[in-house]
C-alpha positions, 0 to 999 in steps of 0.5 A: 828903501824903495820909493813908493809911487802914487799907485802903490800908495793909493792901492795900499791905503784903500786895499789895506795892504799898508803904505808909507802914508795916505795919498794927498788928494782932492778934486780940482777947484773950479776956475772961480776958486783958483782966481780967488786963490791967485789973489790971495797967494796961490803962485801964478806959475803953479797949479793947486796940485803942484803947490800941495803935492796932490796925487791926481787920478787919471781917467782911461778916457772912456765916455760911457754916458748917453749921447749927446753927452751931458744932456738928458734923453727922455725919448728912451722911454717913448721911442725904442729906436732912440736907444741906438742913437744914445748908446752906440758902442762903435762911436769913436768919440767914446774912446780917447785917441791913443788911450792904450799908449796913454794908460801904458805911460801912466802905468810906467809912471806909477799913476792912479788910473780909473774907468767910469763904469756907468753913465749915471744911475738907474734914473739916468738910464731912464732919461732923467735929467731934472725933476720934471723928467723924474715923473715919467720915469717913476711912472714907467717903473710902476706901469711898464716894469717889463719895458723898463727892465729890458731898457736897463738890461740893454743899457748895462749890456752897452756898458759891458761892451765898452768896458770890455773893449777898454779893459781887454787892452789896459789895466785900471786901479778902480772903476767909478759908479754913479747913482744920483737917486736920493734926496737928503732924506733918502732914495726917491724910489724904494729899496725893493724897487732899486734891488729889483731894477738896478742891482741886476745891472750892477751884478753884470758890470761888476762881474765883468770888472772881476773878470778883468781883476779891477780891485776897487769898485767905488760908488761915487755920488754927488749927494743924497742919502743912499744908506738904505741902498748900500747893503745890496750894492755891497753884496753885489760887489761895490767895495768903496764909497766916495760920497759928496756933500755928506753933512746935508745928506746925513752920510757921515763917514764915522756912521758908515764905518760903524755900519759896514766895517773896515772892509768898505774903503772910504774916500773923502768924508771931510765937510768942505763947508768947514773950510768957509768958516774959521780956523777953529772949525777947520781944525775941529773937523779934521781932528774929529774925522780923520784920525779915527777913520785912519786908525780903522783902515782903508781910508783916504782923507780929502774934502767931500766936494771940490773947493768952492770960491767961498773957501779962502786960500788960507783955510785950504792951505791950513787944511792941507797942512793939517793932513800933512802933519797927520800923515807924518806921525808914526 
């Protein structure tokens, strides 16, 4: 039998074509967590991925968010000239050096490669970076809808320019979208307003991804209940979800699978908070969530967040062991 590589396993799992098993995957723990785990038995000479045979995802190396990176840009709403400073597609820092050669090597090795297809969501395009900056953005949506629509249109045009420069040279397995626009009780704007202002940009970017045959378009979120926004996003072309902090957000994967069916691929869905509890909690969480979702298809089980420092190494080791046992079953 021909060996299955990481990319084939990932694609077979999430596209429903079948694989030898589901991929072993989790987000990397932070440095504080690794330090704790070293004290509790994680070998000093190995990474967490090496110890547990985790199959990593590799970025193409495109930085598509507003510049300066990882800072809010409130002047987008007040100074039209600021757009050129924040969104310059010719800035070489946006593209990893030698990204073509890097991606070609990853392809030869059978690795999973992705590209960020948004630099945040609707609110981030309006300069939101905290609760204080949310107020002027919300007011602009109501009081200056034409200006907002133009700003969003220009931003998604920028995304498309950057993405086309990359995707015309390399292939990727999935595109990641980010939409931090909800609290744990629901979106901070109405679904109608979201569909009016955000969905046209999604359609534009998703159309470009279709042109370059990107098979998976995954909505990744760092928390919040986005359920009301999912129907128009799925209709526009989103075909996968990767939701963080599912328990607090009320976005349990069993409910999502029941609502949207197996055509929507799912990554994650296992409450990372259970690993800070006892062994029974870990076993119960895995047994209740993983087998039913695997049976319905297109599901990659992993934690809904990176492991934090309140998780003992023994509990994480048990978690990985339980998943390996499930994967080994015929």
